[in-house]
C-alpha positions in Angstrom: 119.3 197.4 304.0 117.4 196.2 307.1 113.6 196.6 306.7 113.6 198.9 309.8 115.6 201.5 307.9 112.9 201.7 305.3 110.2 202.7 307.7 108.7 206.1 306.9 109.7 208.9 309.2 106.1 209.6 310.2 105.6 206.0 311.2 108.8 206.0 313.2 107.7 209.1 315.0 104.5 207.5 315.9 106.4 204.4 317.2 108.6 206.7 319.3 105.7 208.4 320.9 104.0 205.1 321.7 107.2 203.7 323.2 107.9 206.7 325.4 104.4 207.5 326.6 102.6 204.1 326.8 102.6 202.7 330.4 103.6 199.2 331.1 100.8 196.6 331.0 101.9 195.4 334.4 101.6 198.0 337.1 104.9 198.6 338.9 104.9 198.4 342.7 106.4 201.5 344.2 109.4 199.7 345.7 110.6 198.6 342.3 110.2 202.0 340.6 113.7 202.9 339.5 115.3 206.2 340.6 116.1 208.5 337.7 114.4 210.5 334.9 111.8 209.1 332.6 108.7 210.1 330.6 106.4 207.7 332.5 106.7 205.9 335.8 106.1 202.5 334.3 107.6 202.8 330.8 111.1 201.5 330.3 111.6 203.6 327.2 112.9 207.2 327.2 113.9 209.4 324.3 117.5 209.0 325.5 117.1 205.2 325.3 115.9 205.5 321.7 118.8 207.9 320.8 121.3 205.1 321.6 120.1 202.7 318.9 121.8 204.3 315.9 122.8 207.7 314.4 119.5 208.1 312.5 117.4 207.4 315.6 119.6 209.7 317.7 119.0 212.6 315.3 115.3 212.0 315.1 114.9 211.5 318.9 116.6 214.8 319.7 114.5 216.6 317.1 111.2 215.6 318.6 110.7 218.1 321.4 107.5 216.6 322.6 109.3 213.4 323.6 111.4 215.4 326.1 108.6 217.6 327.4 107.4 215.2 330.1 110.1 214.9 332.8 109.3 212.4 335.5 112.0 212.5 338.3 112.0 209.7 340.9 114.3 210.1 343.9 116.3 212.8 342.3 120.1 212.7 343.0 123.0 215.0 342.1 123.9 212.7 339.2 120.5 213.3 337.6 120.9 217.1 337.4 122.9 217.1 334.1 120.3 214.7 332.7 117.5 216.9 333.8 119.1 219.9 332.1 119.5 217.8 328.9 115.8 217.0 328.9 114.9 220.7 329.3 117.3 221.6 326.6 115.8 219.3 324.0 112.2 220.1 325.0 112.4 223.2 322.8 109.5 225.5 323.3 107.0 222.6 324.0 104.8 222.9 327.1 106.4 221.1 330.0 105.0 218.5 332.4 107.3 218.3 335.4 106.9 215.6 338.1 109.1 215.2 341.2 108.3 212.3 343.5 109.9 210.2 346.1 109.6 206.5 346.8 110.4 204.5 349.9 114.0 204.4 348.8 114.5 208.1 349.1 117.0 209.5 351.7 118.1 212.8 353.2 120.8 213.0 350.5 118.3 213.4 347.8 116.8 216.6 349.2 119.4 219.1 348.0 119.5 217.6 344.5 115.7 217.8 344.1 115.8 221.3 345.4 118.4 222.3 342.7 116.3 220.7 340.0 113.2 222.5 341.2 115.2 225.8 341.1 116.3 225.0 337.5 112.8 224.3 336.4 111.5 227.6 337.6 113.5 229.3 334.8 111.1 227.6 332.4 107.9 228.3 334.3 106.2 230.1 331.4 106.2 226.7 329.7 104.8 224.7 332.6 101.7 222.8 331.7 101.9 220.6 334.8 103.9 220.9 338.0 103.6 218.1 340.5 105.7 217.3 343.5 105.4 214.8 346.3 108.5 214.2 348.2 107.6 214.2 351.8 106.4 210.8 353.0 105.7 209.5 356.5 108.2 206.5 356.1 110.9 208.2 354.1 114.1 209.6 355.3 113.7 213.1 353.9 111.4 216.1 353.7 111.9 218.6 351.0 113.1 222.0 352.4 110.1 224.0 351.3 111.4 227.1 353.2 114.5 227.1 351.0 112.3 226.4 348.0 109.9 229.4 348.6 112.1 232.1 347.1 112.2 230.3 343.8 108.4 230.7 343.5 108.1 234.4 344.4 106.1 236.1 341.6 106.6 233.2 339.3 104.8 233.5 336.0 102.8 230.3 335.1 100.5 231.4 332.3 100.1 227.8 330.9 99.9 225.9 334.1 96.9 223.5 333.9 97.7 220.9 336.5 99.2 221.3 340.0 99.9 218.6 342.6 101.7 219.0 345.9 102.0 217.8 349.4 101.1 220.1 352.2 102.3 217.8 355.0 105.5 219.6 356.0 104.8 223.2 355.1 104.2 226.0 357.5 101.3 228.3 356.7 103.8 231.0 355.7 105.6 228.6 353.3 102.3 227.5 351.9 101.3 231.1 351.1 104.6 231.8 349.4 104.6 228.7 347.1 101.3 226.9 346.5 98.9 229.8 347.2 100.6 231.9 344.7 100.6 229.1 342.1 97.0 228.3 342.7 95.8 231.9 342.5 98.0 233.2 339.7 97.7 230.4 337.2 94.8 231.6 334.9 94.2 228.3 333.2 94.6 226.0 336.2 92.1 223.1 335.9 93.5 220.2 337.9 94.7 220.0 341.5 95.9 217.2 343.6 96.8 217.8 347.3 98.1 215.5 350.0 97.2 217.2 353.2 98.5 214.7 355.7 98.1 215.5 359.3 96.9 219.0 358.8 93.5 220.7 358.7 92.1 221.1 355.3 90.6 224.5 355.7 93.7 226.6 354.9 94.5 224.4 351.9 91.2 224.5 350.0 90.7 228.2 350.7 92.9 229.2 347.8 91.6 226.7 345.2 90.0 228.2 342.1 87.0 226.0 342.5 85.1 227.8 339.7 87.7 226.6 337.1 88.6 223.2 338.4 87.7 220.1 336.4 89.7 217.6 338.5 90.2 217.7 342.3 92.0 215.1 344.4 92.3 215.5 348.2 94.2 212.8 350.1 94.2 212.3 353.8 91.9 215.1 354.9 90.0 215.6 358.1 86.2 215.3 358.0 85.5 217.5 361.0 85.6 220.6 358.8 82.9 221.1 356.2 85.0 223.5 354.1 85.4 221.0 351.3 81.8 220.4 350.6 80.8 224.0 351.2 83.3 225.2 348.6 82.5 222.3 346.2 79.3 224.1 345.7 81.3 226.7 343.6 82.6 223.9 341.3 80.4 224.4 338.3 83.0 222.7 336.0 84.1 219.8 338.2 84.1 216.5 336.4 86.4 214.3 338.6 86.6 214.2 342.4 88.7 212.0 344.6 88.8 212.2 348.4 90.5 210.0 351.0 89.6 210.5 354.7 91.4 210.0 357.9 89.7 207.6 360.2 88.2 209.7 363.1 85.5 209.0 365.7 84.0 212.4 366.1 80.6 213.2 364.7 80.1 214.5 361.2 79.5 218.2 360.5 76.2 219.3 359.2 76.4 220.6 355.6 74.1 221.6 352.9 73.4 219.4 349.9 75.9 220.0 347.1 74.7 219.4 343.6 77.6 218.9 341.1 75.9 218.8 337.8 78.9 217.9 335.7 80.7 215.4 338.0 81.3 212.2 336.1 83.9 210.4 338.2 83.9 210.0 342.0 86.4 208.1 344.1 86.1 207.9 347.9 88.7 206.2 350.2 88.5 205.5 353.9 85.7 204.3 356.2 82.9 206.0 358.1 83.8 209.6 357.1 82.9 208.9 353.5 79.3 208.7 354.7 79.5 212.4 355.3 80.4 213.0 351.7 77.8 210.7 350.2 75.0 212.0 352.4 75.6 215.6 351.1 76.2 215.0 347.4 73.9 214.9 344.5 75.5 213.8 341.2 73.1 213.6 338.3 75.9 213.0 335.7 77.9 210.4 337.7 79.0 207.5 335.6 82.2 206.2 337.2 82.1 205.4 341.0 84.8 203.9 343.1 84.8 203.0 346.8 87.9 201.8 348.7 86.9 200.9 352.2 89.0 200.0 355.3 86.9 199.5 358.4 88.2 198.4 361.8 87.7 194.7 362.3 85.6 195.1 365.4 83.3 197.5 363.6 83.3 196.2 360.1 79.8 194.9 359.8 77.9 197.8 361.2 80.1 200.4 359.5 80.1 198.6 356.1 76.3 198.5 356.2 76.1 202.2 357.0 78.5 203.0 354.1 76.5 200.8 351.7 73.2 202.5 352.7 74.7 205.9 352.2 76.0 204.8 348.7 72.5 203.5 347.8 70.9 206.7 348.9 73.3 208.9 347.0 72.9 206.9 343.8 69.1 206.9 344.2 69.0 210.6 345.0 71.2 211.4 342.0 69.3 209.1 339.6 72.8 208.0 338.5 73.4 205.8 335.5 76.8 204.2 336.2 79.1 202.8 333.4 81.8 201.6 335.8 81.9 200.6 339.4 84.8 199.6 341.6 84.4 198.3 345.2 87.4 197.3 347.2 86.9 196.4 350.9 89.8 195.5 353.1 87.6 193.1 355.1 86.7 190.1 352.9 84.1 189.1 355.5 81.9 192.0 354.3 81.2 190.7 350.8 77.7 189.6 351.6 76.9 193.1 352.9 78.0 194.7 349.6 76.8 192.2 347.0 73.2 193.5 347.2 74.5 196.9 345.8 75.1 195.2 342.5 71.3 195.0 342.1 70.8 198.7 342.5 69.1 200.3 339.5 71.9 202.8 339.0 74.3 199.9 338.3 72.2 198.1 335.7 74.1 199.8 332.8 77.5 199.1 334.3 80.0 197.8 331.7 83.1 197.7 333.8 83.4 196.2 337.3 86.4 196.1 339.7 86.5 194.3 343.0 88.5 192.0 345.3 87.8 188.3 344.8 88.5 187.0 348.2 86.5 185.7 351.2 83.6 183.6 349.8 83.7 185.3 346.4 80.1 186.4 346.7 80.6 188.9 343.8 81.5 186.3 341.3 78.6 184.1 342.5 76.3 187.0 342.0 77.6 187.5 338.4 76.9 184.0 337.3 74.1 183.7 334.8 72.3 180.4 335.4 71.1 178.3 332.6 67.4 178.8 331.7 66.5 175.3 332.8 67.8 175.7 336.4 66.9 177.7 339.5 69.8 178.9 341.6 69.6 179.8 345.3 72.2 182.4 346.1 72.8 185.0 348.8 71.8 188.6 348.0 72.8 190.8 351.0 71.4 189.1 354.0 68.6 187.5 352.1 68.3 184.5 349.7 66.6 184.7 346.3 65.3 181.5 344.8 65.3 182.5 341.2 68.0 183.2 338.6 69.8 186.6 339.1 70.6 188.5 336.0 73.1 190.9 337.6 74.7 193.7 335.6 73.3 192.5 332.2 75.6 195.0 330.3 78.8 194.0 332.0 81.7 193.6 329.5 84.9 194.1 331.6 85.9 192.5 334.9 88.9 193.5 336.9 89.8 191.6 340.1 92.2 193.7 342.0 93.1 190.6 344.0 91.8 187.0 343.6 92.2 183.7 345.4 90.3 180.5 345.2 87.6 179.4 347.6 86.0 175.9 347.7 84.6 176.7 344.3 87.5 176.1 342.0 87.9 178.2 338.8 84.9 180.4 339.7 86.2 183.3 337.7 86.4 181.3 334.4 83.0 179.7 335.2 81.4 183.1 335.8 82.7 184.4 332.5 81.7 181.2 330.7 78.1 181.5 332.0 77.8 185.0 330.5 79.1 183.8 327.1 76.2 181.3 326.9 73.5 183.6 328.3 70.4 185.1 326.7 70.9 187.8 324.0 69.8 190.4 326.7 73.1 189.7 328.6 76.3 191.2 327.1 79.3 188.9 326.5 82.4 189.6 328.5 85.1 191.3 326.4 88.0 191.5 328.9 89.1 190.0 332.2 92.1 191.0 334.3 93.0 189.4 337.6 95.8 189.7 340.1 96.3 186.3 341.8 97.6 186.1 345.3 99.0 182.6 344.7 101.0 181.6 341.6 99.6 178.0 341.6 96.1 179.3 341.5 97.0 181.5 338.6 98.3 178.5 336.7 95.3 176.4 337.5 92.8 179.1 336.4 94.7 179.7 333.2 94.7 176.0 332.3 91.0 175.7 333.0 90.4 178.9 330.9 92.5 177.7 328.0 90.5 174.4 327.8 87.3 176.3 327.1 86.9 177.3 323.4 84.3 179.9 324.1 86.8 181.9 326.1 89.4 182.0 323.4 88.5 185.5 322.2 88.1 187.2 325.6 91.0 189.5 326.3 92.5 187.8 329.4 95.2 189.2 331.6 96.2 187.1 334.6 99.2 188.1 336.6 100.6 187.7 340.2 99.6 190.2 342.8 102.5 192.6 343.2 101.1 195.0 345.8 98.4 195.2 348.4 94.9 195.8 346.9 93.8 197.8 349.9 93.3 201.5 350.2 96.9 202.6 351.0 98.0 202.4 347.3 95.0 204.5 346.4 95.9 207.1 349.0 99.3 207.3 347.4 97.7 207.4 344.0 99.8 209.0 341.2 97.3 208.7 338.4 97.4 212.4 337.8 101.2 212.3 337.8 101.3 209.7 335.1 98.7 211.3 332.8 100.3 212.2 329.4 97.3 213.6 327.7 
């Protein structure tokens, strides 16, 4: 008998759960996500795949309702409808997480099939734990017929619905009321909402949110000329995660009162100058995870980046924040010297995880180098120069370069990590490094240099080619809520 057949059933169940729900270590670019039904957007394994191995695995796979209860539909087609029904059938009475999404490959032919699957899913609404749908896209060939979909949602019972995500871009006010307003208002345990409000005003969208219950709120592509968002955030006594991406507009910012979110732990802001409006009106005493994704016009990048940095510094100071992770991605590599001084802010001195783009002059990596005790290093800090060793982020353990390319300083990433492995006991050693290289030859060169250093042997290193743009657009189309399998 093969050893595999002697594995205890409990162990095999655990392996099945890991296979189905663990995302791929390499993030899949949207254009390579395969159409069909899965349990996770980036996992190649489904319970159906496991059921094809042998009779015993087939029997076990079909008996595990939890494996079939997360149904991730990408570019749904008519051929997927029987498969969708099969997944629902084998999910038993387990709470359902239903995700419908479209990628750039979707066409007008997909619309009716997706509509039919949505209709089928409404018969199981009492088991919905998550319902998330984003089909309408600016570059795609289809918009889901929300008018035809509205009758399916009339008086729909959703007693277990905790997470709701939808696009508001193609809905009329009447359709919005019939579908999303009812779901938002009539789901007694709703805790998470994610909304794409492309090209519409945000006021009618947020007016129905149960702010007093929400723990997670993501608003993508919203207008900043209405202060409805911040005014209503004041009701969010339970909010822990907030993500907002703004349209770029040139009008002045509205005046709003200071909003104190006592329990907010994670903040993500995407855009350019409108994020100043948010940071100038937020006080976040519990903030520990902060991400900024900035895309400023080339002709205005320096002045605008400085204004955003100043607002970020003021918000962190006002909040007396103590960050554990910080991500800063700026589309303009020339602005690194503007941002690098933020690393010295007192709110970042406990940061253990740092994410950034390693391009331009790689000022961030320069700032992270810990010089030897017998040398004095002159390095840029903002627009000034400090002629003494800089012990930046002494608790840093994890580095993630969203994009990385060499400058005239070869292998700067490896040298930066190496400097922190030999530093004083007051400086933490690096535990993990991940980097997406824009050039394959540079990846190979950095890897060879790294492998030649014995002190780096036990650092968890993940180097891979850059597969997508590191700039704000992927963040605006973020599907992190959709992929969550908690």
